[in-house]
Backbone of each chain as nested JSON, in Angstrom:
{
  "chains": [
    {"id": "A", "residues": [
      {"number": 1, "name": "UNK", "atoms": {"N": [94.639, 120.735, 110.74], "CA": [95.4, 119.563, 110.265], "C": [94.495, 118.714, 109.374]}},
      {"number": 2, "name": "UNK", "atoms": {"N": [94.849, 118.59, 108.108], "CA": [93.996, 117.841, 107.192], "C": [94.432, 116.375, 107.093]}},
      {"number": 3, "name": "UNK", "atoms": {"N": [93.716, 115.619, 106.261], "CA": [93.949, 114.174, 106.192], "C": [95.351, 113.845, 105.684]}},
      {"number": 4, "name": "UNK", "atoms": {"N": [95.856, 114.674, 104.777], "CA": [97.187, 114.38, 104.223], "C": [98.291, 114.553, 105.263]}},
      {"number": 5, "name": "UNK", "atoms": {"N": [98.148, 115.561, 106.116], "CA": [99.159, 115.756, 107.168], "C": [99.094, 114.603, 108.178]}},
      {"number": 6, "name": "UNK", "atoms": {"N": [97.876, 114.157, 108.501], "CA": [97.728, 113.012, 109.404], "C": [98.359, 111.766, 108.784]}},
      {"number": 7, "name": "UNK", "atoms": {"N": [98.098, 111.555, 107.487], "CA": [98.681, 110.39, 106.806], "C": [100.205, 110.475, 106.789]}},
      {"number": 8, "name": "UNK", "atoms": {"N": [100.735, 111.662, 106.54], "CA": [102.196, 111.818, 106.544], "C": [102.768, 111.535, 107.921]}},
      {"number": 9, "name": "UNK", "atoms": {"N": [102.075, 111.967, 108.966], "CA": [102.553, 111.711, 110.333], "C": [102.562, 110.219, 110.634]}},
      {"number": 10, "name": "UNK", "atoms": {"N": [101.506, 109.521, 110.221], "CA": [101.445, 108.072, 110.45], "C": [102.561, 107.362, 109.693]}},
      {"number": 11, "name": "UNK", "atoms": {"N": [102.77, 107.778, 108.442], "CA": [103.827, 107.136, 107.642], "C": [105.214, 107.425, 108.219]}},
      {"number": 12, "name": "UNK", "atoms": {"N": [105.425, 108.641, 108.699], "CA": [106.727, 108.953, 109.31], "C": [106.921, 108.141, 110.592]}},
      {"number": 13, "name": "UNK", "atoms": {"N": [105.819, 107.908, 111.321], "CA": [105.912, 107.059, 112.512], "C": [106.279, 105.627, 112.164]}},
      {"number": 14, "name": "UNK", "atoms": {"N": [105.829, 105.171, 110.984], "CA": [106.148, 103.797, 110.563], "C": [107.613, 103.641, 110.182]}},
      {"number": 15, "name": "UNK", "atoms": {"N": [108.317, 104.763, 110.001], "CA": [109.744, 104.67, 109.669], "C": [110.572, 104.17, 110.848]}},
      {"number": 16, "name": "UNK", "atoms": {"N": [110.147, 104.483, 112.071], "CA": [110.963, 104.165, 113.253], "C": [111.261, 102.67, 113.386]}},
      {"number": 17, "name": "UNK", "atoms": {"N": [110.249, 101.79, 113.361], "CA": [110.582, 100.363, 113.486], "C": [111.404, 99.842, 112.313]}},
      {"number": 18, "name": "UNK", "atoms": {"N": [111.213, 100.438, 111.131], "CA": [112.017, 99.999, 109.985], "C": [113.488, 100.361, 110.178]}},
      {"number": 19, "name": "UNK", "atoms": {"N": [113.743, 101.545, 110.697], "CA": [115.132, 101.945, 110.915], "C": [115.774, 101.122, 112.027]}},
      {"number": 20, "name": "UNK", "atoms": {"N": [114.989, 100.775, 113.05], "CA": [115.513, 99.892, 114.099], "C": [115.857, 98.528, 113.507]}},
      {"number": 21, "name": "UNK", "atoms": {"N": [114.955, 98.0, 112.672], "CA": [115.211, 96.702, 112.037], "C": [116.428, 96.784, 111.114]}},
      {"number": 22, "name": "UNK", "atoms": {"N": [116.569, 97.897, 110.404], "CA": [117.707, 98.041, 109.491], "C": [119.033, 98.058, 110.241]}},
      {"number": 23, "name": "UNK", "atoms": {"N": [119.021, 98.555, 111.458], "CA": [120.279, 98.642, 112.203], "C": [120.591, 97.387, 112.999]}},
      {"number": 24, "name": "UNK", "atoms": {"N": [119.581, 96.543, 113.272], "CA": [119.821, 95.407, 114.164], "C": [119.867, 94.063, 113.452]}},
      {"number": 25, "name": "UNK", "atoms": {"N": [119.251, 93.927, 112.278], "CA": [119.21, 92.631, 111.612], "C": [120.465, 92.417, 110.778]}},
      {"number": 26, "name": "UNK", "atoms": {"N": [120.572, 91.227, 110.188], "CA": [121.747, 90.983, 109.348], "C": [121.662, 91.851, 108.087]}},
      {"number": 27, "name": "UNK", "atoms": {"N": [122.774, 92.068, 107.413], "CA": [122.833, 93.107, 106.383], "C": [121.765, 92.993, 105.293]}},
      {"number": 28, "name": "UNK", "atoms": {"N": [121.496, 91.8, 104.797], "CA": [120.536, 91.698, 103.695], "C": [119.12, 92.039, 104.167]}},
      {"number": 29, "name": "UNK", "atoms": {"N": [118.77, 91.635, 105.396], "CA": [117.458, 91.993, 105.931], "C": [117.387, 93.476, 106.28]}},
      {"number": 30, "name": "UNK", "atoms": {"N": [118.528, 94.035, 106.71], "CA": [118.571, 95.468, 106.942], "C": [118.377, 96.264, 105.668]}},
      {"number": 31, "name": "UNK", "atoms": {"N": [118.936, 95.75, 104.572], "CA": [118.76, 96.419, 103.284], "C": [117.288, 96.407, 102.863]}},
      {"number": 32, "name": "UNK", "atoms": {"N": [116.627, 95.288, 103.1], "CA": [115.208, 95.208, 102.754], "C": [114.404, 96.213, 103.579]}},
      {"number": 33, "name": "UNK", "atoms": {"N": [114.72, 96.318, 104.864], "CA": [114.033, 97.302, 105.711], "C": [114.321, 98.719, 105.218]}},
      {"number": 34, "name": "UNK", "atoms": {"N": [115.543, 98.963, 104.785], "CA": [115.925, 100.291, 104.287], "C": [115.189, 100.626, 102.987]}},
      {"number": 35, "name": "UNK", "atoms": {"N": [115.036, 99.647, 102.102], "CA": [114.289, 99.887, 100.861], "C": [112.83, 100.212, 101.165]}},
      {"number": 36, "name": "UNK", "atoms": {"N": [112.26, 99.488, 102.122], "CA": [110.882, 99.79, 102.506], "C": [110.791, 101.191, 103.103]}},
      {"number": 37, "name": "UNK", "atoms": {"N": [111.782, 101.552, 103.908], "CA": [111.782, 102.89, 104.511], "C": [111.853, 103.975, 103.441]}},
      {"number": 38, "name": "UNK", "atoms": {"N": [112.603, 103.73, 102.373], "CA": [112.667, 104.696, 101.284], "C": [111.319, 104.909, 100.624]}},
      {"number": 39, "name": "UNK", "atoms": {"N": [110.593, 103.811, 100.408], "CA": [109.266, 103.928, 99.8], "C": [108.299, 104.659, 100.732]}},
      {"number": 40, "name": "UNK", "atoms": {"N": [108.362, 104.32, 102.016], "CA": [107.466, 104.973, 102.985], "C": [107.789, 106.458, 103.094]}},
      {"number": 41, "name": "UNK", "atoms": {"N": [109.076, 106.796, 103.099], "CA": [109.464, 108.204, 103.202], "C": [109.008, 108.993, 101.979]}},
      {"number": 42, "name": "UNK", "atoms": {"N": [109.109, 108.379, 100.794], "CA": [108.649, 109.068, 99.58], "C": [107.148, 109.347, 99.639]}},
      {"number": 43, "name": "UNK", "atoms": {"N": [106.38, 108.35, 100.065], "CA": [104.928, 108.556, 100.165], "C": [104.601, 109.59, 101.246]}},
      {"number": 44, "name": "UNK", "atoms": {"N": [105.363, 109.579, 102.34], "CA": [105.135, 110.576, 103.394], "C": [105.4, 111.984, 102.87]}},
      {"number": 45, "name": "UNK", "atoms": {"N": [106.435, 112.135, 102.043], "CA": [106.736, 113.457, 101.482], "C": [105.653, 113.903, 100.505]}},
      {"number": 46, "name": "UNK", "atoms": {"N": [105.114, 112.962, 99.724], "CA": [104.007, 113.311, 98.826], "C": [102.807, 113.787, 99.639]}},
      {"number": 47, "name": "UNK", "atoms": {"N": [102.487, 113.036, 100.706], "CA": [101.352, 113.429, 101.552], "C": [101.601, 114.784, 102.209]}},
      {"number": 48, "name": "UNK", "atoms": {"N": [102.828, 114.999, 102.665], "CA": [103.16, 116.255, 103.337], "C": [103.049, 117.434, 102.373]}},
      {"number": 49, "name": "UNK", "atoms": {"N": [103.496, 117.242, 101.145], "CA": [103.452, 118.354, 100.194], "C": [102.019, 118.693, 99.795]}},
      {"number": 50, "name": "UNK", "atoms": {"N": [101.166, 117.665, 99.66], "CA": [99.761, 117.956, 99.354], "C": [99.099, 118.611, 100.564]}},
      {"number": 51, "name": "UNK", "atoms": {"N": [99.383, 118.084, 101.756], "CA": [98.733, 118.595, 102.96], "C": [99.121, 120.021, 103.292]}},
      {"number": 52, "name": "UNK", "atoms": {"N": [100.397, 120.355, 103.093], "CA": [100.854, 121.702, 103.427], "C": [100.754, 122.659, 102.253]}},
      {"number": 53, "name": "UNK", "atoms": {"N": [100.508, 122.122, 101.044], "CA": [100.419, 122.979, 99.869], "C": [101.739, 123.568, 99.44]}},
      {"number": 54, "name": "UNK", "atoms": {"N": [102.83, 122.941, 99.836], "CA": [104.164, 123.43, 99.485], "C": [104.692, 122.627, 98.297]}},
      {"number": 55, "name": "UNK", "atoms": {"N": [104.84, 123.28, 97.157], "CA": [105.253, 122.547, 95.962], "C": [106.71, 122.085, 96.034]}},
      {"number": 56, "name": "UNK", "atoms": {"N": [107.516, 122.721, 96.894], "CA": [108.928, 122.348, 96.981], "C": [109.074, 120.92, 97.505]}},
      {"number": 57, "name": "UNK", "atoms": {"N": [108.137, 120.471, 98.352], "CA": [108.234, 119.123, 98.898], "C": [108.033, 118.058, 97.817]}},
      {"number": 58, "name": "UNK", "atoms": {"N": [107.283, 118.398, 96.755], "CA": [107.128, 117.427, 95.664], "C": [108.482, 117.126, 95.025]}},
      {"number": 59, "name": "UNK", "atoms": {"N": [109.291, 118.174, 94.867], "CA": [110.633, 117.955, 94.317], "C": [111.45, 117.069, 95.249]}},
      {"number": 60, "name": "UNK", "atoms": {"N": [111.316, 117.308, 96.543], "CA": [112.037, 116.482, 97.517], "C": [111.57, 115.022, 97.415]}},
      {"number": 61, "name": "UNK", "atoms": {"N": [110.271, 114.82, 97.194], "CA": [109.747, 113.452, 97.077], "C": [110.328, 112.752, 95.848]}},
      {"number": 62, "name": "UNK", "atoms": {"N": [110.407, 113.477, 94.724], "CA": [110.985, 112.885, 93.507], "C": [112.445, 112.525, 93.742]}},
      {"number": 63, "name": "UNK", "atoms": {"N": [113.179, 113.447, 94.373], "CA": [114.601, 113.179, 94.647], "C": [114.743, 112.024, 95.62]}},
      {"number": 64, "name": "UNK", "atoms": {"N": [113.867, 111.944, 96.612], "CA": [113.938, 110.838, 97.576], "C": [113.692, 109.5, 96.896]}},
      {"number": 65, "name": "UNK", "atoms": {"N": [112.74, 109.471, 95.954], "CA": [112.452, 108.219, 95.24], "C": [113.677, 107.755, 94.461]}},
      {"number": 66, "name": "UNK", "atoms": {"N": [114.305, 108.688, 93.744], "CA": [115.476, 108.317, 92.938], "C": [116.673, 107.973, 93.827]}},
      {"number": 67, "name": "UNK", "atoms": {"N": [116.903, 108.786, 94.864], "CA": [118.074, 108.564, 95.73], "C": [117.973, 107.248, 96.489]}},
      {"number": 68, "name": "UNK", "atoms": {"N": [116.781, 106.927, 96.982], "CA": [116.648, 105.662, 97.726], "C": [116.821, 104.478, 96.78]}},
      {"number": 69, "name": "UNK", "atoms": {"N": [116.39, 104.649, 95.518], "CA": [116.561, 103.566, 94.547], "C": [118.044, 103.354, 94.233]}},
      {"number": 70, "name": "UNK", "atoms": {"N": [118.755, 104.448, 93.991], "CA": [120.19, 104.331, 93.695], "C": [120.937, 103.757, 94.896]}},
      {"number": 71, "name": "UNK", "atoms": {"N": [120.606, 104.237, 96.095], "CA": [121.254, 103.706, 97.294], "C": [121.007, 102.221, 97.468]}},
      {"number": 72, "name": "UNK", "atoms": {"N": [119.765, 101.799, 97.223], "CA": [119.449, 100.368, 97.319], "C": [120.226, 99.543, 96.314]}},
      {"number": 73, "name": "UNK", "atoms": {"N": [120.348, 100.071, 95.082], "CA": [121.125, 99.358, 94.059], "C": [122.58, 99.186, 94.487]}},
      {"number": 74, "name": "UNK", "atoms": {"N": [123.161, 100.245, 95.009], "CA": [124.57, 100.187, 95.415], "C": [124.751, 99.187, 96.548]}},
      {"number": 75, "name": "UNK", "atoms": {"N": [123.887, 99.238, 97.551], "CA": [123.996, 98.304, 98.669], "C": [123.791, 96.866, 98.207]}},
      {"number": 76, "name": "UNK", "atoms": {"N": [122.821, 96.65, 97.306], "CA": [122.554, 95.284, 96.837], "C": [123.749, 94.743, 96.06]}},
      {"number": 77, "name": "UNK", "atoms": {"N": [124.342, 95.583, 95.204], "CA": [125.536, 95.145, 94.47], "C": [126.688, 94.842, 95.424]}},
      {"number": 78, "name": "UNK", "atoms": {"N": [126.826, 95.704, 96.419], "CA": [127.883, 95.51, 97.409], "C": [127.687, 94.181, 98.149]}},
      {"number": 79, "name": "UNK", "atoms": {"N": [126.475, 93.924, 98.595], "CA": [126.22, 92.689, 99.342], "C": [126.396, 91.467, 98.452]}},
      {"number": 80, "name": "UNK", "atoms": {"N": [125.969, 91.571, 97.19], "CA": [126.103, 90.419, 96.289], "C": [127.557, 90.121, 95.991]}},
      {"number": 81, "name": "UNK", "atoms": {"N": [128.388, 91.142, 95.955], "CA": [129.772, 90.926, 95.543], "C": [130.68, 90.552, 96.706]}},
      {"number": 82, "name": "UNK", "atoms": {"N": [130.473, 91.131, 97.86], "CA": [131.435, 90.988, 98.942], "C": [130.939, 90.183, 100.139]}},
      {"number": 83, "name": "UNK", "atoms": {"N": [129.862, 89.407, 99.978], "CA": [129.444, 88.533, 101.085], "C": [129.508, 87.087, 100.634]}}
    ]},
    {"id": "B", "residues": [
      {"number": 1, "name": "UNK", "atoms": {"N": [80.439, 117.878, 103.702], "CA": [81.586, 117.196, 103.102], "C": [81.284, 116.847, 101.644]}},
      {"number": 2, "name": "UNK", "atoms": {"N": [82.146, 117.308, 100.742], "CA": [81.957, 117.009, 99.326], "C": [82.348, 115.568, 99.02]}},
      {"number": 3, "name": "UNK", "atoms": {"N": [81.898, 115.122, 97.847], "CA": [82.254, 113.761, 97.427], "C": [83.761, 113.612, 97.239]}},
      {"number": 4, "name": "UNK", "atoms": {"N": [84.419, 114.696, 96.764], "CA": [85.874, 114.598, 96.565], "C": [86.602, 114.466, 97.9]}},
      {"number": 5, "name": "UNK", "atoms": {"N": [86.098, 115.156, 98.934], "CA": [86.731, 115.022, 100.259], "C": [86.581, 113.6, 100.783]}},
      {"number": 6, "name": "UNK", "atoms": {"N": [85.393, 113.042, 100.563], "CA": [85.162, 111.659, 101.009], "C": [86.066, 110.693, 100.246]}},
      {"number": 7, "name": "UNK", "atoms": {"N": [86.197, 110.93, 98.933], "CA": [87.067, 110.055, 98.13], "C": [88.523, 110.154, 98.591]}},
      {"number": 8, "name": "UNK", "atoms": {"N": [88.965, 111.389, 98.903], "CA": [90.334, 111.566, 99.4], "C": [90.53, 110.81, 100.707]}},
      {"number": 9, "name": "UNK", "atoms": {"N": [89.569, 110.942, 101.621], "CA": [89.711, 110.27, 102.916], "C": [89.758, 108.757, 102.752]}},
      {"number": 10, "name": "UNK", "atoms": {"N": [88.875, 108.219, 101.902], "CA": [88.83, 106.763, 101.717], "C": [90.112, 106.26, 101.056]}},
      {"number": 11, "name": "UNK", "atoms": {"N": [90.521, 106.935, 99.971], "CA": [91.741, 106.501, 99.263], "C": [92.974, 106.613, 100.151]}},
      {"number": 12, "name": "UNK", "atoms": {"N": [93.063, 107.707, 100.876], "CA": [94.226, 107.909, 101.743], "C": [94.227, 106.898, 102.889]}},
      {"number": 13, "name": "UNK", "atoms": {"N": [93.052, 106.661, 103.471], "CA": [92.975, 105.684, 104.562], "C": [93.359, 104.297, 104.097]}},
      {"number": 14, "name": "UNK", "atoms": {"N": [92.849, 103.9, 102.93], "CA": [93.206, 102.58, 102.397], "C": [94.696, 102.496, 102.066]}},
      {"number": 15, "name": "UNK", "atoms": {"N": [95.224, 103.567, 101.457], "CA": [96.634, 103.564, 101.086], "C": [97.552, 103.479, 102.293]}},
      {"number": 16, "name": "UNK", "atoms": {"N": [97.263, 104.27, 103.316], "CA": [98.118, 104.254, 104.51], "C": [97.975, 102.918, 105.247]}},
      {"number": 17, "name": "UNK", "atoms": {"N": [96.755, 102.392, 105.323], "CA": [96.561, 101.099, 105.991], "C": [97.315, 99.989, 105.262]}},
      {"number": 18, "name": "UNK", "atoms": {"N": [97.258, 100.009, 103.933], "CA": [97.982, 98.985, 103.163], "C": [99.49, 99.15, 103.328]}},
      {"number": 19, "name": "UNK", "atoms": {"N": [99.943, 100.39, 103.38], "CA": [101.382, 100.622, 103.573], "C": [101.823, 100.125, 104.956]}},
      {"number": 20, "name": "UNK", "atoms": {"N": [101.017, 100.375, 105.962], "CA": [101.357, 99.888, 107.306], "C": [101.358, 98.363, 107.349]}},
      {"number": 21, "name": "UNK", "atoms": {"N": [100.45, 97.756, 106.594], "CA": [100.432, 96.291, 106.513], "C": [101.732, 95.769, 105.905]}},
      {"number": 22, "name": "UNK", "atoms": {"N": [102.201, 96.457, 104.873], "CA": [103.467, 96.036, 104.251], "C": [104.643, 96.227, 105.205]}},
      {"number": 23, "name": "UNK", "atoms": {"N": [104.638, 97.331, 105.95], "CA": [105.704, 97.55, 106.938], "C": [105.669, 96.446, 107.993]}},
      {"number": 24, "name": "UNK", "atoms": {"N": [104.466, 96.108, 108.446], "CA": [104.337, 95.025, 109.435], "C": [104.848, 93.708, 108.857]}},
      {"number": 25, "name": "UNK", "atoms": {"N": [104.554, 93.473, 107.574], "CA": [105.042, 92.25, 106.942], "C": [106.557, 92.186, 106.897]}},
      {"number": 26, "name": "UNK", "atoms": {"N": [107.19, 93.331, 106.561], "CA": [108.655, 93.364, 106.541], "C": [109.217, 93.09, 107.935]}},
      {"number": 27, "name": "UNK", "atoms": {"N": [108.545, 93.577, 108.962], "CA": [109.058, 93.408, 110.323], "C": [108.79, 92.021, 110.881]}},
      {"number": 28, "name": "UNK", "atoms": {"N": [107.684, 91.397, 110.474], "CA": [107.234, 90.179, 111.148], "C": [107.673, 88.907, 110.421]}},
      {"number": 29, "name": "UNK", "atoms": {"N": [107.744, 88.962, 109.096], "CA": [108.025, 87.728, 108.345], "C": [109.383, 87.141, 108.719]}},
      {"number": 30, "name": "UNK", "atoms": {"N": [109.494, 85.812, 108.558], "CA": [110.705, 85.134, 109.043], "C": [111.816, 85.058, 107.999]}},
      {"number": 31, "name": "UNK", "atoms": {"N": [111.462, 84.756, 106.761], "CA": [112.52, 84.569, 105.772], "C": [112.768, 85.864, 104.988]}},
      {"number": 32, "name": "UNK", "atoms": {"N": [113.949, 85.95, 104.397], "CA": [114.339, 87.14, 103.648], "C": [113.425, 87.365, 102.441]}},
      {"number": 33, "name": "UNK", "atoms": {"N": [113.105, 86.287, 101.727], "CA": [112.269, 86.452, 100.523], "C": [110.844, 86.859, 100.881]}},
      {"number": 34, "name": "UNK", "atoms": {"N": [110.337, 86.39, 102.022], "CA": [109.024, 86.852, 102.465], "C": [109.037, 88.348, 102.754]}},
      {"number": 35, "name": "UNK", "atoms": {"N": [110.099, 88.808, 103.388], "CA": [110.221, 90.25, 103.659], "C": [110.33, 91.04, 102.36]}},
      {"number": 36, "name": "UNK", "atoms": {"N": [111.064, 90.496, 101.417], "CA": [111.224, 91.153, 100.12], "C": [109.877, 91.255, 99.391]}},
      {"number": 37, "name": "UNK", "atoms": {"N": [109.057, 90.239, 99.549], "CA": [107.721, 90.255, 98.954], "C": [106.921, 91.457, 99.47]}},
      {"number": 38, "name": "UNK", "atoms": {"N": [106.995, 91.704, 100.761], "CA": [106.243, 92.83, 101.328], "C": [106.858, 94.171, 100.927]}},
      {"number": 39, "name": "UNK", "atoms": {"N": [108.171, 94.194, 100.736], "CA": [108.798, 95.425, 100.238], "C": [108.275, 95.78, 98.846]}},
      {"number": 40, "name": "UNK", "atoms": {"N": [108.162, 94.757, 98.002], "CA": [107.619, 94.994, 96.666], "C": [106.178, 95.456, 96.712]}},
      {"number": 41, "name": "UNK", "atoms": {"N": [105.419, 94.889, 97.627], "CA": [104.015, 95.281, 97.738], "C": [103.868, 96.72, 98.211]}},
      {"number": 42, "name": "UNK", "atoms": {"N": [104.836, 97.197, 98.996], "CA": [104.742, 98.562, 99.543], "C": [104.787, 99.623, 98.456]}},
      {"number": 43, "name": "UNK", "atoms": {"N": [105.385, 99.311, 97.31], "CA": [105.444, 100.301, 96.225], "C": [104.411, 100.017, 95.143]}},
      {"number": 44, "name": "UNK", "atoms": {"N": [103.479, 99.12, 95.415], "CA": [102.447, 98.781, 94.44], "C": [101.133, 99.489, 94.739]}},
      {"number": 45, "name": "UNK", "atoms": {"N": [100.169, 98.735, 95.184], "CA": [98.823, 99.261, 95.412], "C": [98.785, 100.416, 96.428]}},
      {"number": 46, "name": "UNK", "atoms": {"N": [99.494, 100.317, 97.584], "CA": [99.422, 101.456, 98.529], "C": [99.898, 102.76, 97.919]}},
      {"number": 47, "name": "UNK", "atoms": {"N": [100.985, 102.709, 97.159], "CA": [101.502, 103.928, 96.544], "C": [100.506, 104.492, 95.53]}},
      {"number": 48, "name": "UNK", "atoms": {"N": [99.867, 103.613, 94.779], "CA": [98.899, 104.089, 93.783], "C": [97.656, 104.672, 94.454]}},
      {"number": 49, "name": "UNK", "atoms": {"N": [97.266, 104.111, 95.602], "CA": [96.119, 104.679, 96.325], "C": [96.434, 106.076, 96.853]}},
      {"number": 50, "name": "UNK", "atoms": {"N": [97.642, 106.241, 97.398], "CA": [98.04, 107.572, 97.882], "C": [98.127, 108.549, 96.711]}},
      {"number": 51, "name": "UNK", "atoms": {"N": [98.649, 108.086, 95.574], "CA": [98.713, 108.943, 94.392], "C": [97.313, 109.342, 93.927]}},
      {"number": 52, "name": "UNK", "atoms": {"N": [96.392, 108.387, 93.939], "CA": [95.017, 108.704, 93.527], "C": [94.412, 109.753, 94.453]}},
      {"number": 53, "name": "UNK", "atoms": {"N": [94.665, 109.634, 95.756], "CA": [94.153, 110.633, 96.701], "C": [94.767, 112.003, 96.418]}},
      {"number": 54, "name": "UNK", "atoms": {"N": [96.078, 112.025, 96.129], "CA": [96.741, 113.298, 95.832], "C": [96.188, 113.914, 94.551]}},
      {"number": 55, "name": "UNK", "atoms": {"N": [95.91, 113.075, 93.544], "CA": [95.402, 113.602, 92.274], "C": [93.964, 114.103, 92.41]}},
      {"number": 56, "name": "UNK", "atoms": {"N": [93.173, 113.447, 93.265], "CA": [91.814, 113.948, 93.499], "C": [91.874, 115.336, 94.127]}},
      {"number": 57, "name": "UNK", "atoms": {"N": [92.858, 115.551, 95.003], "CA": [92.959, 116.852, 95.677], "C": [93.583, 117.92, 94.768]}},
      {"number": 58, "name": "UNK", "atoms": {"N": [94.656, 117.56, 94.056], "CA": [95.396, 118.585, 93.298], "C": [95.028, 118.625, 91.821]}},
      {"number": 59, "name": "UNK", "atoms": {"N": [94.279, 117.64, 91.342], "CA": [93.973, 117.482, 89.918], "C": [95.279, 117.36, 89.127]}},
      {"number": 60, "name": "UNK", "atoms": {"N": [95.227, 117.62, 87.825], "CA": [96.441, 117.47, 87.01], "C": [97.188, 118.801, 86.922]}},
      {"number": 61, "name": "UNK", "atoms": {"N": [97.412, 119.409, 88.065], "CA": [98.209, 120.633, 88.109], "C": [99.691, 120.264, 88.135]}},
      {"number": 62, "name": "UNK", "atoms": {"N": [100.549, 121.276, 88.286], "CA": [101.985, 120.99, 88.388], "C": [102.269, 120.128, 89.61]}},
      {"number": 63, "name": "UNK", "atoms": {"N": [101.573, 120.4, 90.703], "CA": [101.769, 119.591, 91.914], "C": [101.33, 118.148, 91.681]}},
      {"number": 64, "name": "UNK", "atoms": {"N": [100.202, 117.984, 90.988], "CA": [99.732, 116.628, 90.701], "C": [100.689, 115.864, 89.811]}},
      {"number": 65, "name": "UNK", "atoms": {"N": [101.257, 116.574, 88.832], "CA": [102.211, 115.911, 87.941], "C": [103.479, 115.52, 88.688]}},
      {"number": 66, "name": "UNK", "atoms": {"N": [103.895, 116.352, 89.64], "CA": [105.087, 115.996, 90.407], "C": [104.813, 114.81, 91.332]}},
      {"number": 67, "name": "UNK", "atoms": {"N": [103.61, 114.769, 91.89], "CA": [103.255, 113.594, 92.697], "C": [103.226, 112.344, 91.812]}},
      {"number": 68, "name": "UNK", "atoms": {"N": [102.697, 112.52, 90.6], "CA": [102.68, 111.41, 89.643], "C": [104.095, 110.947, 89.317]}},
      {"number": 69, "name": "UNK", "atoms": {"N": [105.019, 111.9, 89.173], "CA": [106.413, 111.542, 88.876], "C": [107.04, 110.787, 90.041]}},
      {"number": 70, "name": "UNK", "atoms": {"N": [106.816, 111.265, 91.26], "CA": [107.435, 110.621, 92.431], "C": [106.929, 109.183, 92.592]}},
      {"number": 71, "name": "UNK", "atoms": {"N": [105.613, 109.016, 92.562], "CA": [105.054, 107.671, 92.756], "C": [105.325, 106.801, 91.525]}},
      {"number": 72, "name": "UNK", "atoms": {"N": [105.321, 107.407, 90.334], "CA": [105.628, 106.644, 89.129], "C": [107.04, 106.1, 89.143]}},
      {"number": 73, "name": "UNK", "atoms": {"N": [107.992, 106.94, 89.571], "CA": [109.374, 106.459, 89.692], "C": [109.447, 105.311, 90.683]}},
      {"number": 74, "name": "UNK", "atoms": {"N": [108.768, 105.479, 91.808], "CA": [108.777, 104.424, 92.833], "C": [108.204, 103.128, 92.265]}},
      {"number": 75, "name": "UNK", "atoms": {"N": [107.11, 103.263, 91.53], "CA": [106.398, 102.088, 91.008], "C": [107.193, 101.406, 89.895]}},
      {"number": 76, "name": "UNK", "atoms": {"N": [107.845, 102.193, 89.043], "CA": [108.508, 101.613, 87.877], "C": [109.925, 101.129, 88.171]}},
      {"number": 77, "name": "UNK", "atoms": {"N": [110.635, 101.825, 89.052], "CA": [112.035, 101.478, 89.3], "C": [112.204, 100.369, 90.326]}},
      {"number": 78, "name": "UNK", "atoms": {"N": [111.247, 100.239, 91.225], "CA": [111.435, 99.313, 92.345], "C": [111.586, 97.844, 91.936]}},
      {"number": 79, "name": "UNK", "atoms": {"N": [110.895, 97.353, 90.898], "CA": [111.101, 95.939, 90.537], "C": [112.549, 95.589, 90.217]}},
      {"number": 80, "name": "UNK", "atoms": {"N": [113.287, 96.484, 89.575], "CA": [114.705, 96.212, 89.305], "C": [115.486, 96.095, 90.603]}},
      {"number": 81, "name": "UNK", "atoms": {"N": [115.17, 96.96, 91.546], "CA": [115.84, 96.902, 92.846], "C": [115.502, 95.601, 93.581]}},
      {"number": 82, "name": "UNK", "atoms": {"N": [114.252, 95.179, 93.453], "CA": [113.844, 93.924, 94.111], "C": [114.596, 92.735, 93.527]}},
      {"number": 83, "name": "UNK", "atoms": {"N": [114.728, 92.726, 92.205], "CA": [115.463, 91.626, 91.568], "C": [116.909, 91.585, 92.035]}},
      {"number": 84, "name": "UNK", "atoms": {"N": [117.537, 92.748, 92.081], "CA": [118.938, 92.792, 92.502], "C": [119.077, 92.401, 93.971]}},
      {"number": 85, "name": "UNK", "atoms": {"N": [118.13, 92.812, 94.793], "CA": [118.177, 92.444, 96.215], "C": [117.955, 90.952, 96.391]}},
      {"number": 86, "name": "UNK", "atoms": {"N": [117.037, 90.373, 95.604], "CA": [116.818, 88.923, 95.681], "C": [118.081, 88.178, 95.254]}},
      {"number": 87, "name": "UNK", "atoms": {"N": [118.749, 88.704, 94.234], "CA": [120.015, 88.1, 93.797], "C": [121.048, 88.18, 94.913]}},
      {"number": 88, "name": "UNK", "atoms": {"N": [121.14, 89.338, 95.568], "CA": [122.084, 89.486, 96.679], "C": [121.715, 88.555, 97.829]}},
      {"number": 89, "name": "UNK", "atoms": {"N": [120.417, 88.379, 98.082], "CA": [119.995, 87.472, 99.161], "C": [120.382, 86.04, 98.844]}},
      {"number": 90, "name": "UNK", "atoms": {"N": [120.226, 85.657, 97.563], "CA": [120.62, 84.298, 97.177], "C": [122.116, 84.109, 97.319]}},
      {"number": 91, "name": "UNK", "atoms": {"N": [122.888, 85.137, 96.935], "CA": [124.347, 85.046, 97.076], "C": [124.758, 85.018, 98.542]}},
      {"number": 92, "name": "UNK", "atoms": {"N": [124.029, 85.748, 99.377], "CA": [124.35, 85.767, 100.802], "C": [124.08, 84.414, 101.445]}},
      {"number": 93, "name": "UNK", "atoms": {"N": [122.965, 83.783, 101.025], "CA": [122.61, 82.493, 101.628], "C": [123.465, 81.361, 101.064]}},
      {"number": 94, "name": "UNK", "atoms": {"N": [123.874, 81.462, 99.772], "CA": [124.702, 80.414, 99.154], "C": [125.916, 81.06, 98.499]}},
      {"number": 95, "name": "UNK", "atoms": {"N": [126.89, 81.496, 99.275], "CA": [127.99, 82.29, 98.706], "C": [128.908, 81.523, 97.768]}},
      {"number": 96, "name": "UNK", "atoms": {"N": [128.882, 80.185, 97.806], "CA": [129.826, 79.439, 96.969], "C": [129.375, 79.344, 95.525]}},
      {"number": 97, "name": "UNK", "atoms": {"N": [128.065, 79.593, 95.244], "CA": [127.565, 79.494, 93.875], "C": [127.904, 80.762, 93.1]}},
      {"number": 98, "name": "UNK", "atoms": {"N": [128.124, 80.667, 91.772], "CA": [128.477, 81.855, 90.981], "C": [127.273, 82.783, 90.802]}}
    ]}
  ]
}
């Protein structure tokens, strides 16, 4: 187990409290926790792909970065318009 | 241990520690804008430190370029998301204003 796999494990562990916060706080604070979780997940995927030497995970990291950004935009627009 | 291995360990350790600090800030801070501040920080220096560690290990290969793309997208796109979220937070706190 190299340093990148350890870093990915730590970052994936940091997702748990963020997801709990996203589900329990009021919607705007949950959205902020979700945006942070997207960034942490992207970095975890980058670390995992370097650590395991699997190039396919890099593609997943790029898609995760874009998808979490689009999801955050949609939620933010939704909250701004309907709250 | 080579110098590159040491550089990877230091950069990765700093990057993960800074990212955990940002996560703690999002969880602990009291106001919405304070939490948003830490969200923005999570895609700044910590992401660049992790990218630097990945580039030291993979160099500018296809894998390194893909890591650069992932972290670059995160770094460049996130400010727009932060602005929109701050706007939504302001609308949530003061819904009567246009």
